[in-house]
C-alpha positions in Angstrom: 0.0 0.0 0.0 1.1 3.6 -0.7 0.9 6.4 1.8 0.0 9.3 -0.5 0.5 12.0 2.2 3.6 12.0 4.3 5.2 15.2 5.8 8.5 13.4 6.2 10.7 16.5 6.4 8.7 17.7 9.4 11.0 18.5 12.3 9.1 15.9 14.3 11.0 13.3 12.3 14.5 14.9 12.6 15.8 12.4 15.2 14.7 9.2 13.6 13.6 9.8 9.9 15.4 6.7 8.6 13.9 4.5 11.3 10.5 5.9 10.4 11.0 4.8 6.8 12.3 1.4 7.9 9.2 0.9 10.2 6.9 1.7 7.3 8.6 -0.9 5.1 8.4 -3.5 7.9 4.7 -2.7 8.3 4.0 -3.5 4.6 3.9 0.0 3.2 5.3 -0.2 -0.3 5.7 3.5 -1.1 5.6 7.0 0.3 4.5 10.2 -1.5 6.3 13.0 0.4 4.4 16.2 0.6 5.8 19.6 -0.6 4.1 22.4 1.2 6.4 25.3 0.5 9.4 25.9 -1.8 11.8 24.9 1.0 9.8 21.7 1.8 9.3 20.9 -1.9 13.1 21.0 -2.4 13.7 18.9 0.7 11.2 16.2 -0.2 12.5 16.1 -3.8 16.0 15.6 -2.6 15.0 12.9 -0.1 13.0 11.1 -2.8 15.9 11.3 -5.2 18.1 9.6 -2.6 15.5 6.9 -1.9 14.2 6.0 -5.4 11.5 3.4 -5.9 10.2 3.7 -2.3 9.8 7.5 -2.1 8.3 10.0 -4.5 7.5 13.7 -3.9 5.1 16.5 -4.7 6.0 20.1 -5.3 3.7 22.9 -4.2 2.8 25.8 -2.0 0.2 25.1 0.7 -2.5 27.8 1.3 -0.9 28.7 4.6 2.2 29.8 2.6 0.3 31.5 -0.2 1.2 35.0 1.1 4.8 34.2 -0.1 3.7 32.9 -3.6 5.0 34.8 -6.6 6.5 34.3 -10.0 9.7 33.0 -8.5 7.6 30.4 -6.7 6.0 29.3 -9.9 9.3 29.1 -11.7 10.9 27.1 -8.9 7.9 24.6 -8.9 8.3 24.2 -12.6 11.9 23.4 -12.2 11.2 20.9 -9.4 8.4 19.3 -11.4 10.9 18.4 -14.1 12.7 16.0 -11.8 11.5 12.4 -12.2 10.9 11.8 -8.5 8.3 14.6 -8.4 5.0 13.0 -9.3 2.4 15.8 -8.6 1.9 19.5 -8.1 0.8 20.4 -4.6 0.0 20.6 -1.8 -2.2 23.4 -3.0 -5.7 24.6 -2.3 -7.6 26.7 0.2 -7.7 26.9 3.9 -10.4 29.4 5.1 -10.3 28.0 8.6 -7.0 29.5 9.8 -6.5 32.1 7.2 -2.8 32.2 7.7 -2.7 33.8 4.3 -5.2 36.3 3.0 -8.0 34.6 1.0 -7.3 36.5 -2.3 -3.7 35.3 -2.2 -4.8 31.8 -1.4 -7.1 31.8 -4.4 -4.4 33.2 -6.7 -1.8 30.7 -5.6 -4.2 27.8 -6.0 -5.2 28.8 -9.5 -1.6 29.4 -10.5 -0.7 25.9 -9.4 -3.7 24.3 -11.2 -2.5 26.1 -14.4 1.0 24.8 -13.9 -0.3 21.2 -13.4 -2.4 21.6 -16.6 0.7 23.0 -18.5 2.9 20.1 -17.4 0.1 17.4 -17.6 0.7 16.4 -14.0 -1.7 15.3 -11.3 -2.5 17.8 -8.6 -2.5 17.1 -4.8 -5.0 19.4 -3.1 -6.1 20.8 0.3 -9.5 22.2 1.3 -10.6 23.3 4.7 -13.8 25.3 5.3 -13.7 26.6 1.7 -15.6 24.1 -0.3 -17.7 26.5 -2.5 -14.8 28.6 -3.5 -12.5 25.6 -3.9 -15.0 24.1 -6.4 -15.5 27.4 -8.1 -11.7 27.7 -8.8 -11.1 24.1 -9.6 -14.0 23.3 -11.9 -12.8 25.3 -15.0 -9.4 23.5 -14.8 -10.6 20.0 -14.2 -10.8 18.9 -17.8 -7.2 20.1 -18.4 -5.8 18.1 -15.5 -4.9 14.4 -15.9 -5.9 13.6 -12.3 -6.7 15.5 -9.1 -6.9 14.3 -5.5 -8.5 16.0 -2.5 -6.3 14.7 0.3 -7.4 14.3 3.9 -11.1 14.5 3.1 -13.2 15.2 6.2 -16.2 16.9 4.5 -19.9 16.4 4.3 -21.9 14.1 2.1 -22.8 17.0 -0.2 -19.1 17.9 -0.5 -18.2 14.3 -1.3 -20.8 14.1 -4.0 -19.5 17.4 -5.5 -15.9 16.0 -5.5 -16.9 12.7 -7.1 -19.0 14.5 -9.7 -15.9 16.4 -10.7 -14.0 13.2 -11.0 -11.7 13.8 -8.0 -9.8 11.1 -6.2 -10.3 11.1 -2.4 -7.6 10.7 0.2 -8.7 9.2 3.6 -6.6 9.5 6.7 -6.7 8.3 10.3 -9.6 10.8 10.9 -11.8 7.8 10.1 -10.4 6.2 13.3 -11.7 9.0 15.5 -14.8 7.8 17.5 -15.9 11.4 17.9 -15.1 13.5 14.8 -14.9 10.6 12.3 -18.4 9.3 12.6 -19.7 10.9 9.4 -16.6 9.9 7.4 -17.1 6.3 8.6 -20.5 6.3 6.8 -19.4 8.3 3.8 -16.3 6.2 2.9 -18.7 3.5 1.5 -19.7 5.9 -1.3 -16.2 6.3 -2.7 -15.5 4.0 -5.6 -12.4 1.9 -5.1 -10.8 3.4 -8.2 -11.1 6.9 -6.6 -10.0 6.0 -3.1 -6.5 6.5 -1.8 -5.1 6.2 1.7 -2.7 8.3 3.7 -1.4 9.1 7.2 -0.8 12.8 6.7 1.9 12.1 9.3 3.1 13.4 11.7 -0.4 14.7 12.1 -3.7 12.8 12.7 -2.5 9.8 14.6 -5.4 7.2 14.7 -7.1 7.6 18.1 -8.0 3.9 18.3 -4.5 2.5 18.1 -3.9 -0.2 20.7 -1.6 -0.3 22.5 -1.6 3.5 22.5 1.8 4.8 21.3 3.8 6.8 23.9 4.1 9.6 21.3 1.2 11.5 19.7 3.2 11.6 16.5 1.7 9.8 13.5 3.9 7.9 11.1 3.5 5.8 7.9 3.8 2.5 9.8 0.3 3.1 11.1 -1.2 3.1 7.6 -2.2 -0.6 7.7 -4.3 0.1 10.8 -6.1 3.0 8.9 -6.7 0.7 5.9 -8.2 -2.0 8.1 -10.6 0.5 9.6 -11.6 1.8 6.2 -12.2 -1.8 5.1 -14.4 -2.4 8.1 -16.4 0.7 7.4 -16.9 -0.2 3.8 -17.5 -3.9 4.4 -14.5 -4.8 2.3 -12.0 -7.6 2.7 -8.8 -5.9 3.9 -6.4 -7.6 1.4 -8.7 -6.8 -1.5 -9.0 -3.2 -0.4 -5.2 -2.9 -0.1 -4.7 -4.2 -3.6 -7.3 -1.8 -5.0 -6.1 1.3 -3.3 -2.5 0.5 -4.2 -3.4 0.0 -7.9 -5.3 3.3 -7.8 -2.4 5.2 -6.3 0.1 3.8 -8.7 -2.1 4.7 -11.6 -2.8 8.2 -10.2 0.9 9.1 -9.6 2.1 7.1 -12.6 4.4 4.9 -10.5 5.6 1.7 -12.0 5.4 -1.5 -9.9 8.8 -2.7 -8.9 9.8 -6.2 -9.8 
């Protein structure tokens, strides 16, 4: 199975990054997509993926929190990074109207510029949306036919929002949010509506550690080794056999990111 959203260059992994990757392999994870959230992080994940080929791949993008820093130089640098073979998608890009760390007009502009870049380069796009669904769809919809593929990662929205996303032919990334007995109840029901060919799985580590892990880890840090636990919970909610679901989401992720299976 492929973890499509890993913030591996987070400072939370500074002391044991290589061990984190080893634990992921030992747990049965077969690939990591490392998330670029700024120019600095996009360079870092591209470098790490280049040094760990086959198992690690990277995205290149500017998160809405960082949109206030986005300019023509940002676009040029993302284009340069995207030319590297280990970079498999543009993003993380999108809108976050919950925290508004960047002014909304700048978020909108940075999002649309990255959609245009993905269309220009014929690359998939890895997206974020929080408390901004109507505007997110308004910006994305005109670009959708020009994008080879697009995933809304870490989906935690409503049934109406999910239907909107599926109608626009988006892939959906599901995290350990589904393991939360309080906040994840709606998602536990909605995940059944996602076709297997649109479903992908992720930890979004070091964030969103599954709350139902037993025994409870001493640290609240999430990591890719917990992805099999998340997949089993998704399978339970969908009524799927876990091994069949793993095969399906792995194939979906490989096709989305254009990753060849290693012999």
